[in-house]
N, CA, C and O atoms as CSV, one atom per row, in Angstrom:
chain,resi,resn,atom,element,x,y,z
A,1,UNK,N,N,0.837,-1.185,0.000
A,1,UNK,CA,C,0.000,0.000,0.000
A,1,UNK,C,C,0.882,1.250,0.000
A,1,UNK,O,O,0.564,2.245,-0.651
A,2,UNK,N,N,1.971,1.187,0.724
A,2,UNK,CA,C,2.882,2.333,0.750
A,2,UNK,C,C,3.390,2.632,-0.657
A,2,UNK,O,O,3.450,3.793,-1.062
A,3,UNK,N,N,3.759,1.580,-1.410
A,3,UNK,CA,C,4.262,1.789,-2.772
A,3,UNK,C,C,3.182,2.372,-3.675
A,3,UNK,O,O,3.470,3.237,-4.502
A,4,UNK,N,N,1.940,1.910,-3.527
A,4,UNK,CA,C,0.843,2.450,-4.330
A,4,UNK,C,C,0.618,3.925,-4.036
A,4,UNK,O,O,0.406,4.718,-4.954
A,5,UNK,N,N,0.664,4.294,-2.768
A,5,UNK,CA,C,0.454,5.696,-2.416
A,5,UNK,C,C,1.567,6.568,-2.994
A,5,UNK,O,O,1.334,7.711,-3.387
A,6,UNK,N,N,2.773,6.015,-3.039
A,6,UNK,CA,C,3.897,6.774,-3.592
A,6,UNK,C,C,3.815,6.852,-5.114
A,6,UNK,O,O,3.934,7.934,-5.689
A,7,UNK,N,N,3.613,5.711,-5.765
A,7,UNK,CA,C,3.590,5.669,-7.232
A,7,UNK,C,C,2.405,6.416,-7.818
A,7,UNK,O,O,2.548,7.121,-8.818
A,8,UNK,N,N,1.232,6.270,-7.205
A,8,UNK,CA,C,0.012,6.859,-7.751
A,8,UNK,C,C,-0.317,8.221,-7.150
A,8,UNK,O,O,-1.268,8.883,-7.566
A,9,UNK,N,N,0.475,8.626,-6.175
A,9,UNK,CA,C,0.260,9.908,-5.491
A,9,UNK,C,C,-1.171,10.011,-4.974
A,9,UNK,O,O,-1.879,10.985,-5.228
A,10,UNK,N,N,-1.573,8.971,-4.239
A,10,UNK,CA,C,-2.900,8.921,-3.642
A,10,UNK,C,C,-2.769,8.640,-2.154
A,10,UNK,O,O,-1.712,8.232,-1.673
A,11,UNK,N,N,-3.844,8.861,-1.447
A,11,UNK,CA,C,-3.892,8.467,-0.047
A,11,UNK,C,C,-4.619,7.134,0.019
A,11,UNK,O,O,-5.610,6.924,-0.681
A,12,UNK,N,N,-4.124,6.231,0.863
A,12,UNK,CA,C,-4.745,4.924,0.988
A,12,UNK,C,C,-4.481,4.376,2.375
A,12,UNK,O,O,-3.592,4.831,3.094
A,13,UNK,N,N,-5.285,3.382,2.726
A,13,UNK,CA,C,-5.059,2.657,3.967
A,13,UNK,C,C,-5.410,1.200,3.699
A,13,UNK,O,O,-6.050,0.872,2.700
A,14,UNK,N,N,-4.988,0.351,4.593
A,14,UNK,CA,C,-5.295,-1.074,4.455
A,14,UNK,C,C,-5.666,-1.625,5.823
A,14,UNK,O,O,-5.045,-1.298,6.834
A,15,UNK,N,N,-6.684,-2.462,5.831
A,15,UNK,CA,C,-7.096,-3.168,7.040
A,15,UNK,C,C,-7.123,-4.636,6.679
A,15,UNK,O,O,-7.913,-5.065,5.837
A,16,UNK,N,N,-6.257,-5.406,7.316
A,16,UNK,CA,C,-6.112,-6.817,6.984
A,16,UNK,C,C,-6.578,-7.641,8.178
A,16,UNK,O,O,-6.055,-7.517,9.286
A,17,UNK,N,N,-7.574,-8.486,7.924
A,17,UNK,CA,C,-8.114,-9.337,8.972
A,17,UNK,C,C,-7.573,-10.740,8.821
A,17,UNK,O,O,-7.452,-11.253,7.708
A,18,UNK,N,N,-7.252,-11.350,9.924
A,18,UNK,CA,C,-6.756,-12.714,9.935
A,18,UNK,C,C,-7.935,-13.675,10.045
A,18,UNK,O,O,-8.957,-13.329,10.637
A,19,UNK,N,N,-7.810,-14.871,9.487
A,19,UNK,CA,C,-8.884,-15.852,9.648
A,19,UNK,C,C,-9.037,-16.280,11.109
A,19,UNK,O,O,-10.064,-16.846,11.486
A,20,UNK,N,N,-8.033,-16.014,11.922
A,20,UNK,CA,C,-8.102,-16.305,13.349
A,20,UNK,C,C,-8.929,-15.205,14.005
A,20,UNK,O,O,-8.487,-14.057,14.064
A,21,UNK,N,N,-10.114,-15.535,14.496
A,21,UNK,CA,C,-11.045,-14.531,15.002
A,21,UNK,C,C,-10.555,-13.814,16.253
A,21,UNK,O,O,-11.052,-12.734,16.571
A,22,UNK,N,N,-9.607,-14.381,16.961
A,22,UNK,CA,C,-9.118,-13.759,18.185
A,22,UNK,C,C,-8.054,-12.703,17.935
A,22,UNK,O,O,-7.751,-11.912,18.828
A,23,UNK,N,N,-7.490,-12.676,16.754
A,23,UNK,CA,C,-6.397,-11.743,16.486
A,23,UNK,C,C,-6.936,-10.362,16.117
A,23,UNK,O,O,-8.071,-10.231,15.660
A,24,UNK,N,N,-6.125,-9.356,16.317
A,24,UNK,CA,C,-6.472,-7.982,15.979
A,24,UNK,C,C,-6.139,-7.741,14.504
A,24,UNK,O,O,-5.196,-8.334,13.981
A,25,UNK,N,N,-6.902,-6.881,13.833
A,25,UNK,CA,C,-6.589,-6.590,12.430
A,25,UNK,C,C,-5.269,-5.824,12.328
A,25,UNK,O,O,-4.885,-5.076,13.227
A,26,UNK,N,N,-4.600,-6.038,11.211
A,26,UNK,CA,C,-3.392,-5.271,10.930
A,26,UNK,C,C,-3.811,-4.062,10.110
A,26,UNK,O,O,-4.498,-4.207,9.099
A,27,UNK,N,N,-3.404,-2.868,10.536
A,27,UNK,CA,C,-3.855,-1.632,9.901
A,27,UNK,C,C,-2.642,-0.846,9.436
A,27,UNK,O,O,-1.666,-0.689,10.169
A,28,UNK,N,N,-2.720,-0.346,8.190
A,28,UNK,CA,C,-1.644,0.495,7.665
A,28,UNK,C,C,-2.237,1.798,7.190
A,28,UNK,O,O,-3.274,1.738,6.529
A,29,UNK,N,N,-1.707,2.936,7.446
A,29,UNK,CA,C,-0.433,3.182,8.099
A,29,UNK,C,C,-0.520,3.059,9.622
A,29,UNK,O,O,0.461,2.691,10.269
A,30,UNK,N,N,-1.675,3.360,10.191
A,30,UNK,CA,C,-1.919,3.197,11.621
A,30,UNK,C,C,-3.428,3.230,11.822
A,30,UNK,O,O,-4.178,3.568,10.907
A,31,UNK,N,N,-3.865,2.877,13.028
A,31,UNK,CA,C,-5.307,2.946,13.299
A,31,UNK,C,C,-5.811,4.374,13.124
A,31,UNK,O,O,-6.841,4.605,12.490
A,32,UNK,N,N,-5.078,5.330,13.690
A,32,UNK,CA,C,-5.490,6.740,13.592
A,32,UNK,C,C,-5.465,7.220,12.140
A,32,UNK,O,O,-6.371,7.932,11.706
A,33,UNK,N,N,-4.427,6.833,11.388
A,33,UNK,CA,C,-4.326,7.229,9.985
A,33,UNK,C,C,-5.460,6.666,9.157
A,33,UNK,O,O,-6.021,7.361,8.309
A,34,UNK,N,N,-5.804,5.406,9.399
A,34,UNK,CA,C,-6.900,4.780,8.659
A,34,UNK,C,C,-8.224,5.438,9.016
A,34,UNK,O,O,-9.044,5.697,8.136
A,35,UNK,N,N,-8.440,5.708,10.292
A,35,UNK,CA,C,-9.689,6.355,10.704
A,35,UNK,C,C,-9.817,7.738,10.078
A,35,UNK,O,O,-10.899,8.117,9.631
A,36,UNK,N,N,-8.725,8.494,10.041
A,36,UNK,CA,C,-8.755,9.827,9.450
A,36,UNK,C,C,-9.076,9.757,7.958
A,36,UNK,O,O,-9.895,10.530,7.459
A,37,UNK,N,N,-8.431,8.832,7.250
A,37,UNK,CA,C,-8.664,8.706,5.814
A,37,UNK,C,C,-10.104,8.272,5.531
A,37,UNK,O,O,-10.737,8.796,4.614
A,38,UNK,N,N,-10.619,7.331,6.300
A,38,UNK,CA,C,-11.997,6.876,6.102
A,38,UNK,C,C,-12.990,7.993,6.418
A,38,UNK,O,O,-14.019,8.108,5.753
A,39,UNK,N,N,-12.697,8.808,7.413
A,39,UNK,CA,C,-13.565,9.953,7.729
A,39,UNK,C,C,-13.580,10.945,6.575
A,39,UNK,O,O,-14.638,11.460,6.213
A,40,UNK,N,N,-12.413,11.216,5.994
A,40,UNK,CA,C,-12.343,12.124,4.842
A,40,UNK,C,C,-13.100,11.558,3.651
A,40,UNK,O,O,-13.769,12.295,2.926
A,41,UNK,N,N,-12.993,10.246,3.449
A,41,UNK,CA,C,-13.701,9.599,2.345
A,41,UNK,C,C,-15.211,9.751,2.511
A,41,UNK,O,O,-15.923,10.012,1.541
A,42,UNK,N,N,-15.688,9.588,3.727
A,42,UNK,CA,C,-17.124,9.702,3.976
A,42,UNK,C,C,-17.631,11.121,3.747
A,42,UNK,O,O,-18.826,11.322,3.532
A,43,UNK,N,N,-16.748,12.098,3.790
A,43,UNK,CA,C,-17.130,13.493,3.594
A,43,UNK,C,C,-17.188,13.887,2.120
A,43,UNK,O,O,-17.637,14.986,1.794
A,44,UNK,N,N,-16.742,13.009,1.233
A,44,UNK,CA,C,-16.760,13.345,-0.198
A,44,UNK,C,C,-18.171,13.725,-0.623
A,44,UNK,O,O,-19.142,13.116,-0.174
A,45,UNK,N,N,-18.285,14.710,-1.467
A,45,UNK,CA,C,-19.620,15.100,-1.930
A,45,UNK,C,C,-20.309,13.933,-2.637
A,45,UNK,O,O,-19.679,13.119,-3.312
A,46,UNK,N,N,-21.608,13.889,-2.456
A,46,UNK,CA,C,-22.409,12.825,-3.053
A,46,UNK,C,C,-22.236,12.789,-4.568
A,46,UNK,O,O,-22.250,11.713,-5.168
A,47,UNK,N,N,-22.073,13.967,-5.198
A,47,UNK,CA,C,-21.925,14.009,-6.652
A,47,UNK,C,C,-20.677,13.263,-7.078
A,47,UNK,O,O,-20.712,12.490,-8.036
A,48,UNK,N,N,-19.565,13.488,-6.374
A,48,UNK,CA,C,-18.322,12.823,-6.746
A,48,UNK,C,C,-18.456,11.308,-6.588
A,48,UNK,O,O,-17.963,10.549,-7.423
A,49,UNK,N,N,-19.115,10.872,-5.527
A,49,UNK,CA,C,-19.329,9.441,-5.332
A,49,UNK,C,C,-20.152,8.857,-6.475
A,49,UNK,O,O,-19.876,7.756,-6.951
A,50,UNK,N,N,-21.169,9.609,-6.911
A,50,UNK,CA,C,-22.005,9.143,-8.017
A,50,UNK,C,C,-21.203,9.090,-9.314
A,50,UNK,O,O,-21.331,8.139,-10.086
A,51,UNK,N,N,-20.379,10.105,-9.556
A,51,UNK,CA,C,-19.543,10.115,-10.760
A,51,UNK,C,C,-18.576,8.941,-10.761
A,51,UNK,O,O,-18.390,8.290,-11.789
A,52,UNK,N,N,-17.959,8.667,-9.619
A,52,UNK,CA,C,-17.035,7.535,-9.522
A,52,UNK,C,C,-17.759,6.214,-9.748
A,52,UNK,O,O,-17.221,5.304,-10.378
A,53,UNK,N,N,-18.979,6.114,-9.233
A,53,UNK,CA,C,-19.769,4.898,-9.422
A,53,UNK,C,C,-20.072,4.700,-10.902
A,53,UNK,O,O,-19.976,3.584,-11.413
A,54,UNK,N,N,-20.441,5.786,-11.598
A,54,UNK,CA,C,-20.734,5.692,-13.027
A,54,UNK,C,C,-19.495,5.257,-13.813
A,54,UNK,O,O,-19.592,4.455,-14.741
A,55,UNK,N,N,-18.340,5.787,-13.436
A,55,UNK,CA,C,-17.098,5.398,-14.111
A,55,UNK,C,C,-16.817,3.916,-13.904
A,55,UNK,O,O,-16.407,3.220,-14.833
A,56,UNK,N,N,-17.038,3.434,-12.682
A,56,UNK,CA,C,-16.826,2.009,-12.401
A,56,UNK,C,C,-17.775,1.155,-13.225
A,56,UNK,O,O,-17.366,0.140,-13.787
A,57,UNK,N,N,-19.039,1.556,-13.302
A,57,UNK,CA,C,-20.016,0.784,-14.062
A,57,UNK,C,C,-19.664,0.753,-15.545
A,57,UNK,O,O,-19.805,-0.282,-16.198
A,58,UNK,N,N,-19.200,1.898,-16.083
A,58,UNK,CA,C,-18.779,1.929,-17.487
A,58,UNK,C,C,-17.599,0.995,-17.712
A,58,UNK,O,O,-17.534,0.293,-18.721
A,59,UNK,N,N,-16.670,0.992,-16.767
A,59,UNK,CA,C,-15.517,0.108,-16.883
A,59,UNK,C,C,-15.974,-1.347,-16.907
A,59,UNK,O,O,-15.492,-2.136,-17.720
A,60,UNK,N,N,-16.909,-1.710,-16.012
A,60,UNK,CA,C,-17.424,-3.082,-15.983
A,60,UNK,C,C,-18.114,-3.429,-17.283
A,60,UNK,O,O,-17.959,-4.535,-17.801
A,61,UNK,N,N,-18.889,-2.471,-17.818
A,61,UNK,CA,C,-19.610,-2.708,-19.062
A,61,UNK,C,C,-18.634,-2.983,-20.204
A,61,UNK,O,O,-18.803,-3.948,-20.950
A,62,UNK,N,N,-17.606,-2.128,-20.342
A,62,UNK,CA,C,-16.656,-2.296,-21.441
A,62,UNK,C,C,-15.774,-3.528,-21.254
A,62,UNK,O,O,-15.395,-4.167,-22.236
A,63,UNK,N,N,-15.443,-3.870,-20.014
A,63,UNK,CA,C,-14.685,-5.095,-19.783
A,63,UNK,C,C,-15.510,-6.302,-20.194
A,63,UNK,O,O,-14.989,-7.248,-20.783
A,64,UNK,N,N,-16.788,-6.266,-19.886
A,64,UNK,CA,C,-17.669,-7.366,-20.267
A,64,UNK,C,C,-17.783,-7.477,-21.779
A,64,UNK,O,O,-17.747,-8.575,-22.334
A,65,UNK,N,N,-17.922,-6.322,-22.448
A,65,UNK,CA,C,-17.999,-6.325,-23.908
A,65,UNK,C,C,-16.695,-6.822,-24.526
A,65,UNK,O,O,-16.691,-7.361,-25.633
A,66,UNK,N,N,-15.593,-6.638,-23.806
A,66,UNK,CA,C,-14.292,-7.084,-24.284
A,66,UNK,C,C,-14.038,-8.562,-24.037
A,66,UNK,O,O,-12.959,-9.072,-24.340
A,67,UNK,N,N,-15.037,-9.255,-23.482
A,67,UNK,CA,C,-14.902,-10.693,-23.295
A,67,UNK,C,C,-14.493,-11.125,-21.901
A,67,UNK,O,O,-14.412,-12.321,-21.619
A,68,UNK,N,N,-14.235,-10.163,-21.026
A,68,UNK,CA,C,-13.889,-10.540,-19.654
A,68,UNK,C,C,-15.168,-10.938,-18.921
A,68,UNK,O,O,-16.227,-10.353,-19.147
A,69,UNK,N,N,-15.065,-11.905,-18.070
A,69,UNK,CA,C,-16.229,-12.440,-17.375
A,69,UNK,C,C,-16.466,-11.707,-16.051
A,69,UNK,O,O,-16.684,-12.336,-15.015
A,70,UNK,N,N,-16.422,-10.392,-16.095
A,70,UNK,CA,C,-16.545,-9.567,-14.894
A,70,UNK,C,C,-17.967,-9.577,-14.331
A,70,UNK,O,O,-18.147,-9.473,-13.118
A,71,UNK,N,N,-18.973,-9.701,-15.189
A,71,UNK,CA,C,-20.350,-9.606,-14.731
A,71,UNK,C,C,-20.754,-10.767,-13.827
A,71,UNK,O,O,-21.646,-10.615,-12.992
A,72,UNK,N,N,-20.114,-11.914,-13.979
A,72,UNK,CA,C,-20.456,-13.067,-13.147
A,72,UNK,C,C,-20.141,-12.822,-11.678
A,72,UNK,O,O,-20.737,-13.453,-10.805
A,73,UNK,N,N,-19.220,-11.920,-11.397
A,73,UNK,CA,C,-18.833,-11.661,-10.018
A,73,UNK,C,C,-19.608,-10.506,-9.393
A,73,UNK,O,O,-19.372,-10.162,-8.235
A,74,UNK,N,N,-20.527,-9.903,-10.143
A,74,UNK,CA,C,-21.261,-8.739,-9.641
A,74,UNK,C,C,-22.555,-9.163,-8.965
A,74,UNK,O,O,-23.130,-10.203,-9.290
A,75,UNK,N,N,-23.009,-8.339,-8.015
A,75,UNK,CA,C,-24.282,-8.633,-7.350
A,75,UNK,C,C,-25.444,-8.097,-8.180
A,75,UNK,O,O,-25.231,-7.423,-9.188
A,76,UNK,N,N,-26.667,-8.396,-7.758
A,76,UNK,CA,C,-27.864,-8.050,-8.528
A,76,UNK,C,C,-28.001,-6.542,-8.687
A,76,UNK,O,O,-28.359,-6.068,-9.764
A,77,UNK,N,N,-27.724,-5.788,-7.641
A,77,UNK,CA,C,-27.851,-4.331,-7.720
A,77,UNK,C,C,-26.891,-3.756,-8.757
A,77,UNK,O,O,-27.274,-2.902,-9.557
A,78,UNK,N,N,-25.638,-4.228,-8.743
A,78,UNK,CA,C,-24.658,-3.765,-9.721
A,78,UNK,C,C,-25.076,-4.143,-11.140
A,78,UNK,O,O,-24.955,-3.338,-12.064
A,79,UNK,N,N,-25.564,-5.356,-11.306
A,79,UNK,CA,C,-25.999,-5.797,-12.633
A,79,UNK,C,C,-27.154,-4.948,-13.149
A,79,UNK,O,O,-27.198,-4.604,-14.330
A,80,UNK,N,N,-28.090,-4.610,-12.263
A,80,UNK,CA,C,-29.204,-3.743,-12.673
A,80,UNK,C,C,-28.700,-2.378,-13.118
A,80,UNK,O,O,-29.184,-1.826,-14.106
A,81,UNK,N,N,-27.725,-1.831,-12.388
A,81,UNK,CA,C,-27.177,-0.530,-12.761
A,81,UNK,C,C,-26.430,-0.593,-14.087
A,81,UNK,O,O,-26.514,0.338,-14.888
A,82,UNK,N,N,-25.702,-1.676,-14.328
A,82,UNK,CA,C,-25.020,-1.845,-15.610
A,82,UNK,C,C,-26.056,-1.974,-16.726
A,82,UNK,O,O,-25.867,-1.440,-17.819
A,83,UNK,N,N,-27.148,-2.684,-16.446
A,83,UNK,CA,C,-28.224,-2.808,-17.430
A,83,UNK,C,C,-28.812,-1.457,-17.800
A,83,UNK,O,O,-29.055,-1.185,-18.975
A,84,UNK,N,N,-29.042,-0.609,-16.805
A,84,UNK,CA,C,-29.549,0.740,-17.066
A,84,UNK,C,C,-28.547,1.553,-17.880
A,84,UNK,O,O,-28.930,2.317,-18.766
A,85,UNK,N,N,-27.278,1.387,-17.576
A,85,UNK,CA,C,-26.232,2.089,-18.317
A,85,UNK,C,C,-26.202,1.634,-19.771
A,85,UNK,O,O,-26.054,2.459,-20.673
A,86,UNK,N,N,-26.338,0.347,-20.009
A,86,UNK,CA,C,-26.369,-0.183,-21.374
A,86,UNK,C,C,-27.570,0.388,-22.128
A,86,UNK,O,O,-27.451,0.803,-23.280
A,87,UNK,N,N,-28.733,0.404,-21.461
A,87,UNK,CA,C,-29.926,0.962,-22.100
A,87,UNK,C,C,-29.731,2.429,-22.457
A,87,UNK,O,O,-30.125,2.861,-23.541
A,88,UNK,N,N,-29.130,3.195,-21.561
A,88,UNK,CA,C,-28.886,4.607,-21.823
A,88,UNK,C,C,-27.936,4.787,-23.007
A,88,UNK,O,O,-28.142,5.662,-23.848
A,89,UNK,N,N,-26.896,3.956,-23.067
A,89,UNK,CA,C,-25.954,4.030,-24.188
A,89,UNK,C,C,-26.641,3.677,-25.497
A,89,UNK,O,O,-26.378,4.310,-26.520
A,90,UNK,N,N,-27.511,2.684,-25.484
A,90,UNK,CA,C,-28.244,2.319,-26.697
A,90,UNK,C,C,-29.160,3.459,-27.148
A,90,UNK,O,O,-29.280,3.720,-28.344
A,91,UNK,N,N,-29.803,4.135,-26.198
A,91,UNK,CA,C,-30.646,5.277,-26.549
A,91,UNK,C,C,-29.803,6.402,-27.152
A,91,UNK,O,O,-30.211,7.040,-28.123
A,92,UNK,N,N,-28.632,6.640,-26.575
A,92,UNK,CA,C,-27.737,7.672,-27.113
A,92,UNK,C,C,-27.294,7.332,-28.530
A,92,UNK,O,O,-27.207,8.211,-29.387
A,93,UNK,N,N,-27.015,6.063,-28.772
A,93,UNK,CA,C,-26.608,5.618,-30.123
A,93,UNK,C,C,-27.758,5.823,-31.094
A,93,UNK,O,O,-27.552,6.318,-32.202
A,94,UNK,N,N,-28.973,5.447,-30.689
A,94,UNK,CA,C,-30.143,5.644,-31.555
A,94,UNK,C,C,-30.339,7.116,-31.893
A,94,UNK,O,O,-30.662,7.446,-33.034
A,95,UNK,N,N,-30.149,8.009,-30.919
A,95,UNK,CA,C,-30.278,9.443,-31.174
A,95,UNK,C,C,-29.243,9.924,-32.172
A,95,UNK,O,O,-29.551,10.728,-33.052
A,96,UNK,N,N,-28.019,9.437,-32.040
A,96,UNK,CA,C,-26.951,9.830,-32.976
A,96,UNK,C,C,-27.238,9.344,-34.374
A,96,UNK,O,O,-27.012,10.066,-35.345
A,97,UNK,N,N,-27.734,8.124,-34.489
A,97,UNK,CA,C,-28.068,7.565,-35.795
A,97,UNK,C,C,-29.189,8.390,-36.427
A,97,UNK,O,O,-29.152,8.681,-37.623
A,98,UNK,N,N,-30.176,8.761,-35.631
A,98,UNK,CA,C,-31.301,9.554,-36.147
A,98,UNK,C,C,-30.826,10.913,-36.654
A,98,UNK,O,O,-31.305,11.393,-37.681
A,99,UNK,N,N,-29.885,11.537,-35.937
A,99,UNK,CA,C,-29.349,12.833,-36.358
A,99,UNK,C,C,-28.574,12.697,-37.663
A,99,UNK,O,O,-28.653,13.563,-38.535
A,100,UNK,N,N,-27.826,11.608,-37.790
A,100,UNK,CA,C,-27.050,11.409,-39.022
A,100,UNK,C,C,-27.949,11.081,-40.195
A,100,UNK,O,O,-27.464,10.883,-41.309
């Protein structure tokens, strides 16, 4: 995670849980650092979260069209959103064809 934050110039944290239920999670960079970063993330404007979600859905859609089996790992809610995105793209294509 440290290398990713350096290479990508982003802020990140990691919480690693052990299969042993009695052990404490390993947190990077620290518990306080992770809590601060998660608090900042929760403060992101709703619009930005929606934009990021749309970008993720588009990525899933194009990966699926490219032959990757990404959709099999998605839940029903995500699949419904990708379906709506596909429908919207088809409507946009129809509008462009009509204009041409």
